[in-house]
CHARMM internal coordinates of N, CA and C (Angstrom, degrees):
IC EDIT
DIST 1 N 1 CA 1.3481
DIST 1 CA 1 C 1.5482
ANGL 1 N 1 CA 1 C 112.24
DIST 1 C 2 N 1.3316
ANGL 1 CA 1 C 2 N 115.03
DIHE 1 N 1 CA 1 C 2 N 137.09
DIST 2 N 2 CA 1.4654
ANGL 1 C 2 N 2 CA 114.42
DIHE 1 CA 1 C 2 N 2 CA 178.51
DIST 2 CA 2 C 1.5160
ANGL 2 N 2 CA 2 C 109.03
DIHE 1 C 2 N 2 CA 2 C -144.10
DIST 2 C 3 N 1.3876
ANGL 2 CA 2 C 3 N 114.23
DIHE 2 N 2 CA 2 C 3 N 162.47
DIST 3 N 3 CA 1.4776
ANGL 2 C 3 N 3 CA 120.36
DIHE 2 CA 2 C 3 N 3 CA -176.79
DIST 3 CA 3 C 1.4844
ANGL 3 N 3 CA 3 C 101.27
DIHE 2 C 3 N 3 CA 3 C -135.55
DIST 3 C 4 N 1.4165
ANGL 3 CA 3 C 4 N 116.31
DIHE 3 N 3 CA 3 C 4 N 132.22
DIST 4 N 4 CA 1.4821
ANGL 3 C 4 N 4 CA 121.89
DIHE 3 CA 3 C 4 N 4 CA -177.42
DIST 4 CA 4 C 1.6175
ANGL 4 N 4 CA 4 C 103.05
DIHE 3 C 4 N 4 CA 4 C -116.54
DIST 4 C 5 N 1.2591
ANGL 4 CA 4 C 5 N 116.06
DIHE 4 N 4 CA 4 C 5 N 131.93
DIST 5 N 5 CA 1.4229
ANGL 4 C 5 N 5 CA 121.37
DIHE 4 CA 4 C 5 N 5 CA 172.37
DIST 5 CA 5 C 1.5523
ANGL 5 N 5 CA 5 C 109.68
DIHE 4 C 5 N 5 CA 5 C -125.15
DIST 5 C 6 N 1.3015
ANGL 5 CA 5 C 6 N 115.12
DIHE 5 N 5 CA 5 C 6 N 125.41
DIST 6 N 6 CA 1.4885
ANGL 5 C 6 N 6 CA 120.25
DIHE 5 CA 5 C 6 N 6 CA 179.31
DIST 6 CA 6 C 1.5742
ANGL 6 N 6 CA 6 C 108.69
DIHE 5 C 6 N 6 CA 6 C -127.89
DIST 6 C 7 N 1.2877
ANGL 6 CA 6 C 7 N 117.89
DIHE 6 N 6 CA 6 C 7 N 137.45
DIST 7 N 7 CA 1.4051
ANGL 6 C 7 N 7 CA 119.30
DIHE 6 CA 6 C 7 N 7 CA -177.20
DIST 7 CA 7 C 1.6177
ANGL 7 N 7 CA 7 C 103.77
DIHE 6 C 7 N 7 CA 7 C -149.98
DIST 7 C 8 N 1.3831
ANGL 7 CA 7 C 8 N 110.55
DIHE 7 N 7 CA 7 C 8 N 153.36
DIST 8 N 8 CA 1.3458
ANGL 7 C 8 N 8 CA 116.16
DIHE 7 CA 7 C 8 N 8 CA 170.23
DIST 8 CA 8 C 1.5875
ANGL 8 N 8 CA 8 C 114.93
DIHE 7 C 8 N 8 CA 8 C -100.37
DIST 8 C 9 N 1.2961
ANGL 8 CA 8 C 9 N 116.63
DIHE 8 N 8 CA 8 C 9 N 116.39
DIST 9 N 9 CA 1.3843
ANGL 8 C 9 N 9 CA 118.77
DIHE 8 CA 8 C 9 N 9 CA -176.66
DIST 9 CA 9 C 1.4966
ANGL 9 N 9 CA 9 C 117.68
DIHE 8 C 9 N 9 CA 9 C -91.32
DIST 9 C 10 N 1.3393
ANGL 9 CA 9 C 10 N 118.56
DIHE 9 N 9 CA 9 C 10 N 127.13
DIST 10 N 10 CA 1.4561
ANGL 9 C 10 N 10 CA 121.39
DIHE 9 CA 9 C 10 N 10 CA -168.02
DIST 10 CA 10 C 1.5754
ANGL 10 N 10 CA 10 C 103.49
DIHE 9 C 10 N 10 CA 10 C -114.31
DIST 10 C 11 N 1.2549
ANGL 10 CA 10 C 11 N 116.60
DIHE 10 N 10 CA 10 C 11 N 102.55
DIST 11 N 11 CA 1.5726
ANGL 10 C 11 N 11 CA 123.43
DIHE 10 CA 10 C 11 N 11 CA 174.69
DIST 11 CA 11 C 1.5137
ANGL 11 N 11 CA 11 C 110.25
DIHE 10 C 11 N 11 CA 11 C -129.03
DIST 11 C 12 N 1.4204
ANGL 11 CA 11 C 12 N 114.92
DIHE 11 N 11 CA 11 C 12 N 47.60
DIST 12 N 12 CA 1.3304
ANGL 11 C 12 N 12 CA 116.22
DIHE 11 CA 11 C 12 N 12 CA -172.09
DIST 12 CA 12 C 1.5403
ANGL 12 N 12 CA 12 C 118.01
DIHE 11 C 12 N 12 CA 12 C 88.84
DIST 12 C 13 N 1.3209
ANGL 12 CA 12 C 13 N 109.98
DIHE 12 N 12 CA 12 C 13 N -41.07
DIST 13 N 13 CA 1.5190
ANGL 12 C 13 N 13 CA 121.85
DIHE 12 CA 12 C 13 N 13 CA 169.00
DIST 13 CA 13 C 1.4495
ANGL 13 N 13 CA 13 C 112.91
DIHE 12 C 13 N 13 CA 13 C -118.84
DIST 13 C 14 N 1.4681
ANGL 13 CA 13 C 14 N 119.85
DIHE 13 N 13 CA 13 C 14 N 126.59
DIST 14 N 14 CA 1.3884
ANGL 13 C 14 N 14 CA 119.15
DIHE 13 CA 13 C 14 N 14 CA -178.73
DIST 14 CA 14 C 1.4818
ANGL 14 N 14 CA 14 C 111.04
DIHE 13 C 14 N 14 CA 14 C -75.84
DIST 14 C 15 N 1.3067
ANGL 14 CA 14 C 15 N 119.57
DIHE 14 N 14 CA 14 C 15 N 142.52
DIST 15 N 15 CA 1.4407
ANGL 14 C 15 N 15 CA 124.29
DIHE 14 CA 14 C 15 N 15 CA 179.64
DIST 15 CA 15 C 1.4997
ANGL 15 N 15 CA 15 C 100.76
DIHE 14 C 15 N 15 CA 15 C -153.72
DIST 15 C 16 N 1.3778
ANGL 15 CA 15 C 16 N 115.76
DIHE 15 N 15 CA 15 C 16 N 165.26
DIST 16 N 16 CA 1.3986
ANGL 15 C 16 N 16 CA 126.67
DIHE 15 CA 15 C 16 N 16 CA -176.39
DIST 16 CA 16 C 1.4488
ANGL 16 N 16 CA 16 C 107.29
DIHE 15 C 16 N 16 CA 16 C -115.42
DIST 16 C 17 N 1.4594
ANGL 16 CA 16 C 17 N 117.98
DIHE 16 N 16 CA 16 C 17 N 134.41
DIST 17 N 17 CA 1.3191
ANGL 16 C 17 N 17 CA 125.53
DIHE 16 CA 16 C 17 N 17 CA -173.64
DIST 17 CA 17 C 1.6469
ANGL 17 N 17 CA 17 C 108.31
DIHE 16 C 17 N 17 CA 17 C -129.01
DIST 17 C 18 N 1.3638
ANGL 17 CA 17 C 18 N 118.78
DIHE 17 N 17 CA 17 C 18 N 115.15
DIST 18 N 18 CA 1.4071
ANGL 17 C 18 N 18 CA 124.55
DIHE 17 CA 17 C 18 N 18 CA -172.47
DIST 18 CA 18 C 1.4860
ANGL 18 N 18 CA 18 C 107.55
DIHE 17 C 18 N 18 CA 18 C -116.35
DIST 18 C 19 N 1.3291
ANGL 18 CA 18 C 19 N 114.50
DIHE 18 N 18 CA 18 C 19 N 141.53
DIST 19 N 19 CA 1.5831
ANGL 18 C 19 N 19 CA 115.97
DIHE 18 CA 18 C 19 N 19 CA 168.47
DIST 19 CA 19 C 1.5680
ANGL 19 N 19 CA 19 C 103.85
DIHE 18 C 19 N 19 CA 19 C -137.90
DIST 19 C 20 N 1.3278
ANGL 19 CA 19 C 20 N 106.96
DIHE 19 N 19 CA 19 C 20 N 138.18
DIST 20 N 20 CA 1.5209
ANGL 19 C 20 N 20 CA 116.00
DIHE 19 CA 19 C 20 N 20 CA 174.17
DIST 20 CA 20 C 1.4599
ANGL 20 N 20 CA 20 C 107.95
DIHE 19 C 20 N 20 CA 20 C -125.57
DIST 20 C 21 N 1.3671
ANGL 20 CA 20 C 21 N 118.22
DIHE 20 N 20 CA 20 C 21 N 125.55
DIST 21 N 21 CA 1.4305
ANGL 20 C 21 N 21 CA 123.53
DIHE 20 CA 20 C 21 N 21 CA 170.52
DIST 21 CA 21 C 1.6283
ANGL 21 N 21 CA 21 C 108.74
DIHE 20 C 21 N 21 CA 21 C -107.14
DIST 21 C 22 N 1.1530
ANGL 21 CA 21 C 22 N 115.29
DIHE 21 N 21 CA 21 C 22 N 131.83
DIST 22 N 22 CA 1.4803
ANGL 21 C 22 N 22 CA 121.00
DIHE 21 CA 21 C 22 N 22 CA -179.89
DIST 22 CA 22 C 1.5438
ANGL 22 N 22 CA 22 C 113.10
DIHE 21 C 22 N 22 CA 22 C -136.18
DIST 22 C 23 N 1.1851
ANGL 22 CA 22 C 23 N 113.60
DIHE 22 N 22 CA 22 C 23 N 127.49
DIST 23 N 23 CA 1.6064
ANGL 22 C 23 N 23 CA 122.47
DIHE 22 CA 22 C 23 N 23 CA 176.97
DIST 23 CA 23 C 1.5084
ANGL 23 N 23 CA 23 C 111.09
DIHE 22 C 23 N 23 CA 23 C -90.58
DIST 23 C 24 N 1.2510
ANGL 23 CA 23 C 24 N 119.47
DIHE 23 N 23 CA 23 C 24 N 124.68
DIST 24 N 24 CA 1.4933
ANGL 23 C 24 N 24 CA 124.17
DIHE 23 CA 23 C 24 N 24 CA 175.41
DIST 24 CA 24 C 1.4697
ANGL 24 N 24 CA 24 C 104.86
DIHE 23 C 24 N 24 CA 24 C -106.34
DIST 24 C 25 N 1.3046
ANGL 24 CA 24 C 25 N 119.27
DIHE 24 N 24 CA 24 C 25 N 100.13
DIST 25 N 25 CA 1.4430
ANGL 24 C 25 N 25 CA 125.95
DIHE 24 CA 24 C 25 N 25 CA -176.44
DIST 25 CA 25 C 1.5377
ANGL 25 N 25 CA 25 C 113.36
DIHE 24 C 25 N 25 CA 25 C -68.82
DIST 25 C 26 N 1.3318
ANGL 25 CA 25 C 26 N 122.71
DIHE 25 N 25 CA 25 C 26 N -23.02
DIST 26 N 26 CA 1.3365
ANGL 25 C 26 N 26 CA 124.66
DIHE 25 CA 25 C 26 N 26 CA -176.95
DIST 26 CA 26 C 1.5600
ANGL 26 N 26 CA 26 C 110.14
DIHE 25 C 26 N 26 CA 26 C -78.50
DIST 26 C 27 N 1.3411
ANGL 26 CA 26 C 27 N 113.51
DIHE 26 N 26 CA 26 C 27 N -42.10
DIST 27 N 27 CA 1.5500
ANGL 26 C 27 N 27 CA 122.03
DIHE 26 CA 26 C 27 N 27 CA 175.33
DIST 27 CA 27 C 1.4353
ANGL 27 N 27 CA 27 C 115.85
DIHE 26 C 27 N 27 CA 27 C -85.27
DIST 27 C 28 N 1.3945
ANGL 27 CA 27 C 28 N 112.82
DIHE 27 N 27 CA 27 C 28 N -22.88
DIST 28 N 28 CA 1.4871
ANGL 27 C 28 N 28 CA 114.33
DIHE 27 CA 27 C 28 N 28 CA -173.65
DIST 28 CA 28 C 1.4996
ANGL 28 N 28 CA 28 C 114.74
DIHE 27 C 28 N 28 CA 28 C 78.37
DIST 28 C 29 N 1.3782
ANGL 28 CA 28 C 29 N 115.55
DIHE 28 N 28 CA 28 C 29 N 18.89
DIST 29 N 29 CA 1.4290
ANGL 28 C 29 N 29 CA 115.04
DIHE 28 CA 28 C 29 N 29 CA -178.50
DIST 29 CA 29 C 1.4187
ANGL 29 N 29 CA 29 C 111.53
DIHE 28 C 29 N 29 CA 29 C -107.98
DIST 29 C 30 N 1.3932
ANGL 29 CA 29 C 30 N 118.92
DIHE 29 N 29 CA 29 C 30 N 151.77
DIST 30 N 30 CA 1.4734
ANGL 29 C 30 N 30 CA 129.63
DIHE 29 CA 29 C 30 N 30 CA 174.12
DIST 30 CA 30 C 1.5579
ANGL 30 N 30 CA 30 C 105.07
DIHE 29 C 30 N 30 CA 30 C -108.90
DIST 30 C 31 N 1.2675
ANGL 30 CA 30 C 31 N 111.47
DIHE 30 N 30 CA 30 C 31 N 118.89
DIST 31 N 31 CA 1.5306
ANGL 30 C 31 N 31 CA 115.46
DIHE 30 CA 30 C 31 N 31 CA 178.98
DIST 31 CA 31 C 1.6199
ANGL 31 N 31 CA 31 C 105.69
DIHE 30 C 31 N 31 CA 31 C -104.71
DIST 31 C 32 N 1.2797
ANGL 31 CA 31 C 32 N 109.13
DIHE 31 N 31 CA 31 C 32 N 135.67
DIST 32 N 32 CA 1.5402
ANGL 31 C 32 N 32 CA 117.74
DIHE 31 CA 31 C 32 N 32 CA -177.41
DIST 32 CA 32 C 1.5733
ANGL 32 N 32 CA 32 C 103.19
DIHE 31 C 32 N 32 CA 32 C -124.78
DIST 32 C 33 N 1.3350
ANGL 32 CA 32 C 33 N 113.11
DIHE 32 N 32 CA 32 C 33 N 114.50
DIST 33 N 33 CA 1.5076
ANGL 32 C 33 N 33 CA 117.92
DIHE 32 CA 32 C 33 N 33 CA 178.38
DIST 33 CA 33 C 1.5057
ANGL 33 N 33 CA 33 C 104.86
DIHE 32 C 33 N 33 CA 33 C -113.39
DIST 33 C 34 N 1.3836
ANGL 33 CA 33 C 34 N 111.31
DIHE 33 N 33 CA 33 C 34 N 134.17
DIST 34 N 34 CA 1.5633
ANGL 33 C 34 N 34 CA 118.14
DIHE 33 CA 33 C 34 N 34 CA 179.80
DIST 34 CA 34 C 1.4366
ANGL 34 N 34 CA 34 C 105.67
DIHE 33 C 34 N 34 CA 34 C -126.79
DIST 34 C 35 N 1.2964
ANGL 34 CA 34 C 35 N 120.20
DIHE 34 N 34 CA 34 C 35 N 131.56
DIST 35 N 35 CA 1.3782
ANGL 34 C 35 N 35 CA 126.43
DIHE 34 CA 34 C 35 N 35 CA 179.90
DIST 35 CA 35 C 1.5761
ANGL 35 N 35 CA 35 C 111.05
DIHE 34 C 35 N 35 CA 35 C -130.37
DIST 35 C 36 N 1.3013
ANGL 35 CA 35 C 36 N 116.50
DIHE 35 N 35 CA 35 C 36 N 125.79
DIST 36 N 36 CA 1.3307
ANGL 35 C 36 N 36 CA 129.54
DIHE 35 CA 35 C 36 N 36 CA 175.28
DIST 36 CA 36 C 1.5221
ANGL 36 N 36 CA 36 C 111.93
DIHE 35 C 36 N 36 CA 36 C -112.44
DIST 36 C 37 N 1.3325
ANGL 36 CA 36 C 37 N 119.75
DIHE 36 N 36 CA 36 C 37 N 120.77
DIST 37 N 37 CA 1.4704
ANGL 36 C 37 N 37 CA 118.63
DIHE 36 CA 36 C 37 N 37 CA -172.34
DIST 37 CA 37 C 1.5323
ANGL 37 N 37 CA 37 C 118.05
DIHE 36 C 37 N 37 CA 37 C -60.06
DIST 37 C 38 N 1.4114
ANGL 37 CA 37 C 38 N 111.39
DIHE 37 N 37 CA 37 C 38 N -29.68
DIST 38 N 38 CA 1.5534
ANGL 37 C 38 N 38 CA 120.44
DIHE 37 CA 37 C 38 N 38 CA -177.11
DIST 38 CA 38 C 1.5684
ANGL 38 N 38 CA 38 C 107.90
DIHE 37 C 38 N 38 CA 38 C -88.87
DIST 38 C 39 N 1.2786
ANGL 38 CA 38 C 39 N 117.14
DIHE 38 N 38 CA 38 C 39 N -12.56
DIST 39 N 39 CA 1.4799
ANGL 38 C 39 N 39 CA 116.24
DIHE 38 CA 38 C 39 N 39 CA -167.41
DIST 39 CA 39 C 1.5789
ANGL 39 N 39 CA 39 C 108.82
DIHE 38 C 39 N 39 CA 39 C -122.11
DIST 39 C 40 N 1.2261
ANGL 39 CA 39 C 40 N 119.13
DIHE 39 N 39 CA 39 C 40 N -53.38
DIST 40 N 40 CA 1.4855
ANGL 39 C 40 N 40 CA 120.09
DIHE 39 CA 39 C 40 N 40 CA 176.77
DIST 40 CA 40 C 1.5975
ANGL 40 N 40 CA 40 C 100.11
DIHE 39 C 40 N 40 CA 40 C 141.93
DIST 40 C 41 N 1.3925
ANGL 40 CA 40 C 41 N 112.75
DIHE 40 N 40 CA 40 C 41 N -151.87
DIST 41 N 41 CA 1.4303
ANGL 40 C 41 N 41 CA 122.19
DIHE 40 CA 40 C 41 N 41 CA -167.37
DIST 41 CA 41 C 1.4524
ANGL 41 N 41 CA 41 C 107.83
DIHE 40 C 41 N 41 CA 41 C -130.30
DIST 41 C 42 N 1.3957
ANGL 41 CA 41 C 42 N 118.52
DIHE 41 N 41 CA 41 C 42 N 162.51
DIST 42 N 42 CA 1.4825
ANGL 41 C 42 N 42 CA 130.02
DIHE 41 CA 41 C 42 N 42 CA -179.23
DIST 42 CA 42 C 1.4546
ANGL 42 N 42 CA 42 C 106.09
DIHE 41 C 42 N 42 CA 42 C -149.13
DIST 42 C 43 N 1.3096
ANGL 42 CA 42 C 43 N 116.78
DIHE 42 N 42 CA 42 C 43 N 138.23
DIST 43 N 43 CA 1.4646
ANGL 42 C 43 N 43 CA 125.54
DIHE 42 CA 42 C 43 N 43 CA 179.52
DIST 43 CA 43 C 1.5553
ANGL 43 N 43 CA 43 C 108.08
DIHE 42 C 43 N 43 CA 43 C -128.60
DIST 43 C 44 N 1.3158
ANGL 43 CA 43 C 44 N 113.30
DIHE 43 N 43 CA 43 C 44 N 123.34
DIST 44 N 44 CA 1.4205
ANGL 43 C 44 N 44 CA 120.03
DIHE 43 CA 43 C 44 N 44 CA 177.12
DIST 44 CA 44 C 1.6019
ANGL 44 N 44 CA 44 C 113.11
DIHE 43 C 44 N 44 CA 44 C -117.30
DIST 44 C 45 N 1.2423
ANGL 44 CA 44 C 45 N 122.43
DIHE 44 N 44 CA 44 C 45 N 149.14
DIST 45 N 45 CA 1.4507
ANGL 44 C 45 N 45 CA 122.23
DIHE 44 CA 44 C 45 N 45 CA 172.88
DIST 45 CA 45 C 1.4886
ANGL 45 N 45 CA 45 C 109.42
DIHE 44 C 45 N 45 CA 45 C -123.39
DIST 45 C 46 N 1.3520
ANGL 45 CA 45 C 46 N 114.90
DIHE 45 N 45 CA 45 C 46 N 138.03
DIST 46 N 46 CA 1.4604
ANGL 45 C 46 N 46 CA 121.45
DIHE 45 CA 45 C 46 N 46 CA -179.85
DIST 46 CA 46 C 1.5080
ANGL 46 N 46 CA 46 C 110.73
DIHE 45 C 46 N 46 CA 46 C -124.93
DIST 46 C 47 N 1.3283
ANGL 46 CA 46 C 47 N 116.67
DIHE 46 N 46 CA 46 C 47 N 144.69
DIST 47 N 47 CA 1.4941
ANGL 46 C 47 N 47 CA 118.80
DIHE 46 CA 46 C 47 N 47 CA 174.56
DIST 47 CA 47 C 1.5291
ANGL 47 N 47 CA 47 C 106.25
DIHE 46 C 47 N 47 CA 47 C -98.67
DIST 47 C 48 N 1.3299
ANGL 47 CA 47 C 48 N 114.69
DIHE 47 N 47 CA 47 C 48 N 179.09
DIST 48 N 48 CA 1.4643
ANGL 47 C 48 N 48 CA 117.99
DIHE 47 CA 47 C 48 N 48 CA -179.96
DIST 48 CA 48 C 1.4934
ANGL 48 N 48 CA 48 C 110.08
DIHE 47 C 48 N 48 CA 48 C -65.61
DIST 48 C 49 N 1.2886
ANGL 48 CA 48 C 49 N 126.21
DIHE 48 N 48 CA 48 C 49 N -15.70
DIST 49 N 49 CA 1.3421
ANGL 48 C 49 N 49 CA 126.75
DIHE 48 CA 48 C 49 N 49 CA 172.52
DIST 49 CA 49 C 1.6479
ANGL 49 N 49 CA 49 C 118.50
DIHE 48 C 49 N 49 CA 49 C -88.46
DIST 49 C 50 N 1.3235
ANGL 49 CA 49 C 50 N 112.53
DIHE 49 N 49 CA 49 C 50 N 8.50
DIST 50 N 50 CA 1.3636
ANGL 49 C 50 N 50 CA 129.60
DIHE 49 CA 49 C 50 N 50 CA 178.55
DIST 50 CA 50 C 1.5670
ANGL 50 N 50 CA 50 C 113.49
DIHE 49 C 50 N 50 CA 50 C 53.84
DIST 50 C 51 N 1.2877
ANGL 50 CA 50 C 51 N 115.28
DIHE 50 N 50 CA 50 C 51 N 47.54
DIST 51 N 51 CA 1.4812
ANGL 50 C 51 N 51 CA 126.60
DIHE 50 CA 50 C 51 N 51 CA 176.04
DIST 51 CA 51 C 1.5121
ANGL 51 N 51 CA 51 C 110.12
DIHE 50 C 51 N 51 CA 51 C -121.47
DIST 51 C 52 N 1.3715
ANGL 51 CA 51 C 52 N 114.95
DIHE 51 N 51 CA 51 C 52 N 140.84
DIST 52 N 52 CA 1.4644
ANGL 51 C 52 N 52 CA 113.31
DIHE 51 CA 51 C 52 N 52 CA -178.96
DIST 52 CA 52 C 1.5093
ANGL 52 N 52 CA 52 C 112.86
DIHE 51 C 52 N 52 CA 52 C -81.40
END
COOR INIT
IC SEED 1 N 1 CA 1 C
IC BUILD
């Protein structure tokens, strides 16, 4: 299961901000991917105990 959120951020300069949350049932991990058009991306994985 995954959820995608995309929005245009207006802080004087237009940029895109995307977030994708995806649950991996076999491994029990939640993946959170964040992308900023002007910065780049970051991926974090969390367990059911909310640790990286």
